[in-house]
C-alpha positions in Angstrom: -42.7 24.6 -4.4 -45.0 26.8 -6.5 -47.9 26.4 -4.0 -45.5 27.5 -1.2 -44.7 30.7 -3.1 -48.4 31.4 -3.6 -49.0 30.9 0.1 -46.2 33.2 1.0 -47.5 35.9 -1.2 -51.1 35.5 0.1 -49.8 35.9 3.6 -48.4 39.4 3.0 -50.3 42.1 4.9 -50.1 45.9 4.9 -49.3 45.8 8.6 -45.9 44.3 7.7 -44.9 47.6 6.1 -45.6 50.2 8.8 -42.0 51.0 9.5 -40.3 53.3 7.0 -37.4 50.9 6.5 -39.7 48.1 5.6 -41.6 50.3 3.1 -38.3 51.4 1.5 -37.1 47.8 1.1 -40.4 46.8 -0.5 -40.3 49.9 -2.8 -36.7 49.0 -3.9 -37.6 45.4 -4.5 -40.6 46.1 -6.7 -38.7 47.3 -9.8 -36.5 44.2 -9.6 -39.4 41.9 -9.8 -41.5 44.0 -12.2 -39.0 45.7 -14.5 -36.0 43.5 -14.1 -37.0 40.4 -16.2 -37.6 42.6 -19.3 -34.3 44.4 -18.7 -32.3 41.2 -18.4 -34.0 39.7 -21.5 -33.2 42.8 -23.5 -29.6 43.0 -22.3 -29.2 39.3 -23.2 -30.8 39.8 -26.6 -28.4 42.6 -27.6 -25.5 40.5 -26.3 -26.5 37.5 -28.3 -26.9 39.7 -31.4 -23.4 41.1 -30.9 -24.7 44.7 -30.7 -23.0 45.6 -27.4 -19.6 44.5 -28.8 -20.0 46.5 -32.0 -21.2 49.5 -30.0 -17.9 49.4 -28.1 -15.9 49.2 -31.3 -17.7 51.5 -33.6 -17.1 55.1 -32.5 -18.2 54.6 -28.9 -20.5 57.4 -27.7 -22.2 58.1 -31.0 -26.0 57.9 -31.2 -27.3 55.1 -33.5 -30.5 54.5 -35.3 -32.5 51.3 -35.2 -31.3 50.5 -38.7 -27.7 50.8 -37.8 -28.1 48.6 -34.7 -29.9 46.0 -36.8 -27.0 46.0 -39.3 -24.6 45.0 -36.5 -26.6 42.0 -35.5 -25.1 38.6 -36.1 -28.4 37.2 -37.2 -31.8 38.4 -38.4 -33.9 40.2 -35.8 -37.4 41.5 -36.2 -37.1 45.3 -36.0 -40.0 46.0 -33.8 -38.8 43.4 -31.3 -35.5 45.1 -31.0 -37.2 48.5 -30.8 -39.4 47.4 -27.9 -36.4 46.1 -25.9 -34.4 49.2 -26.7 -37.2 51.4 -25.3 -37.3 49.4 -22.1 -33.5 49.5 -21.7 -33.5 53.2 -22.3 -36.3 53.7 -19.8 -34.1 52.1 -17.2 -31.1 54.3 -18.1 -28.8 51.7 -19.5 -28.8 53.7 -22.8 -30.1 57.1 -23.7 -33.0 57.7 -26.1 -31.9 60.8 -28.0 -34.6 60.9 -30.6 -37.3 58.9 -32.3 -35.7 55.5 -33.1 -32.3 56.8 -32.0 -30.2 55.6 -29.0 -26.9 56.6 -27.5 -24.7 54.3 -25.3 -23.7 55.0 -21.8 -20.6 53.9 -19.9 -22.7 51.0 -18.6 -23.8 49.8 -22.0 -20.3 50.2 -23.4 -19.0 48.1 -20.6 -21.3 45.3 -21.7 -19.5 45.1 -25.0 -16.0 45.5 -23.7 -14.1 42.3 -23.7 -12.4 43.1 -20.5 -15.6 43.0 -18.5 -16.4 39.3 -19.5 -13.8 37.5 -17.5 -16.3 36.3 -14.9 -18.1 34.1 -17.4 -15.2 31.7 -17.6 -13.7 32.2 -14.2 -16.5 29.9 -13.0 -14.6 27.0 -14.4 -12.1 27.4 -11.5 -9.1 25.6 -13.1 -9.3 27.9 -16.1 -9.1 31.1 -14.1 -5.6 32.2 -15.2 -6.4 31.3 -18.8 -9.6 33.3 -18.7 -7.9 36.3 -17.1 -5.1 36.2 -19.8 -7.7 36.1 -22.6 -10.2 38.6 -21.3 -8.2 41.3 -19.3 -6.9 44.3 -21.1 -3.5 43.5 -22.6 -0.5 45.6 -21.6 0.2 46.9 -25.1 -3.3 48.6 -25.0 -2.2 50.4 -21.8 1.4 51.2 -22.7 2.6 52.9 -26.0 5.5 50.8 -27.3 5.9 53.0 -30.5 8.4 55.6 -29.1 10.7 52.9 -27.7 10.6 50.7 -30.7 11.3 53.7 -33.0 14.4 54.6 -31.0 15.8 51.1 -30.7 18.8 49.5 -32.2 17.2 46.6 -34.0 20.5 44.8 -34.5 20.4 44.0 -30.7 17.7 42.4 -28.5 14.6 44.6 -28.4 12.3 42.8 -25.9 12.9 40.2 -23.3 10.0 38.7 -21.5 11.4 37.2 -18.3 9.4 34.2 -17.1 7.2 34.8 -20.1 5.3 31.5 -20.0 3.7 30.9 -23.4 5.1 34.0 -25.0 1.9 35.9 -25.5 3.4 39.3 -24.4 6.2 39.0 -27.0 3.6 38.1 -29.6 1.6 41.2 -28.7 4.7 43.4 -29.4 5.1 41.7 -32.8 1.4 42.1 -33.6 1.8 45.9 -33.1 5.1 46.0 -35.0 4.9 43.3 -37.7 8.0 44.4 -39.6 10.4 43.6 -36.7 13.2 41.2 -37.7 13.7 37.8 -36.2 15.4 36.9 -32.9 15.1 40.3 -31.2 12.0 39.3 -29.3 12.9 36.8 -26.6 10.8 34.7 -24.2 12.5 33.2 -21.1 11.1 30.5 -18.9 12.0 27.1 -17.5 12.8 24.3 -20.0 9.5 22.4 -19.2 7.6 25.6 -20.0 9.5 26.5 -23.2 8.7 23.0 -24.6 5.0 23.9 -24.6 5.4 27.0 -26.8 4.2 25.2 -29.9 0.7 25.1 -28.4 0.4 28.9 -28.7 1.6 29.1 -32.4 4.0 31.9 -31.7 5.5 33.7 -34.7 8.7 31.9 -35.7 10.6 35.2 -35.3 10.2 35.1 -31.6 13.1 33.4 -29.9 12.3 30.9 -27.1 15.1 30.5 -24.5 15.1 28.2 -21.5 16.3 30.2 -18.5 15.9 30.2 -14.7 15.3 33.8 -13.7 17.1 33.3 -10.4 20.3 32.8 -12.4 22.3 35.5 -14.2 20.4 37.0 -17.1 22.1 35.9 -20.4 20.7 38.7 -22.6 22.5 42.0 -22.2 21.6 45.5 -23.4 18.0 44.8 -24.4 15.7 47.8 -25.0 12.7 46.5 -23.1 12.6 44.0 -20.3 9.3 42.7 -18.9 10.1 40.8 -15.6 8.0 40.1 -12.6 8.9 42.3 -9.6 11.1 39.8 -7.7 13.3 39.1 -10.8 14.6 42.6 -11.1 17.9 42.1 -9.3 19.4 39.9 -12.1 17.7 42.0 -14.8 19.4 45.2 -13.6 22.9 43.7 -14.1 22.3 43.5 -17.9 20.5 46.8 -18.5 22.2 49.6 -20.4 21.8 52.9 -18.5 19.8 55.5 -20.4 18.7 52.9 -23.0 17.2 49.8 -21.4 13.7 50.1 -19.9 12.2 47.9 -17.2 8.5 47.3 -17.7 6.3 45.8 -15.0 2.6 45.1 -15.7 1.0 45.0 -12.2 -2.0 46.5 -10.3 -1.4 50.2 -9.5 -3.9 51.5 -7.0 -4.9 55.2 -7.4 -4.5 57.3 -4.3 -8.3 57.9 -4.5 -11.1 56.1 -6.3 -9.9 52.6 -6.5 -12.3 50.2 -8.2 -14.0 47.4 -6.4 -11.9 44.8 -8.3 -8.7 46.6 -7.2 -9.8 46.7 -3.6 -10.9 43.1 -3.7 -7.6 41.9 -5.0 -5.8 44.0 -2.4 -7.7 42.3 0.4 -7.3 38.9 -1.2 -3.6 39.3 -1.2 -3.7 40.5 2.5 -5.7 37.4 3.6 -3.9 34.8 1.4 -0.2 35.9 1.4 0.0 38.9 3.8 0.7 40.9 0.6 -0.9 44.0 -0.9 -1.5 45.9 -4.1 0.6 49.1 -4.4 -0.1 52.7 -5.3 2.2 54.5 -7.7 4.1 56.0 -4.9 4.6 52.6 -3.3 6.0 51.2 -6.6 8.4 54.2 -6.9 9.7 53.6 -3.3 10.1 49.8 -3.9 11.9 50.2 -7.2 14.1 52.9 -5.7 15.3 50.4 -3.1 16.5 48.2 -6.0 18.3 51.0 -7.8 15.6 51.9 -10.3 13.9 55.2 -11.1 10.3 55.1 -12.3 10.0 57.2 -15.5 6.3 56.7 -16.2 3.2 54.8 -15.0 0.6 54.1 -17.8 -3.0 53.4 -16.8 -6.3 52.7 -18.6 -9.7 53.1 -17.0 -10.7 49.6 -18.2 -7.5 47.9 -16.8 -6.8 46.9 -13.2 -3.1 46.8 -14.0 -0.8 49.5 -15.1 2.5 49.5 -16.9 5.4 50.8 -14.7 8.4 51.9 -16.8 11.7 52.3 -15.0 15.4 52.6 -15.7 18.6 52.3 -13.8 18.9 55.2 -11.4 
């Protein structure tokens, strides 16, 4: 195999690059083969040391010295080795070199440390795709501010009902943000065979698990927040209190302009697999209006594909 590569390289002649398009292709490929290996090695080194992750957590955007970056490392790293890789990474614009021995992150380098960008590493397992997406995508409580609704809620009544809530992770996330909530006001609904698996997730004992078929009448009335999937809204509406209860839907919300490549890929995947589509904010408003709901807000985050649609009875 190696001898074949050498023969191919030896056979390259200047006459092969007389056309502008051929010269441009060769020019673009040269940095990949010459500069790329050092860049990839440097990116991987900082990933293994945990520096990208800390840069995303510790006041993102601030310039950092070599000493600060070394202090974030999970293991000992020779300072000059890290300096040399940082110089190369900065020369290729992944980070900015703001002074002698000082570097500032860019949106690209911050994305390397953001948990939400790493889902692809475990999606390769295939069967674990939904588990990986659940673990690595941005959670809905980072997109939507629950504080105002919890502060204005009657905590003697059900607060949050996760309809078809599977393992109860969304209810747990509410409790993680509001650890002083009393027992039995956070409720997870799903089929009996799903509810019996809840012990695997080690949910807080204050979360109430309830077996329920969402196509049947909703047994919990007057809850403050309800998190169903879109097709479950008909039964949910019957038990909502006008002016108090809020319907929350965590789904992809396409912007009218500037959709990300992941959003557009999911949209086309839905079209090809189910004749479905991802909706814009206006499309969500129209759909929920047909069901007798009024959208009161749509919360988005630049790192999240999905947005939280808040609605109430119209």
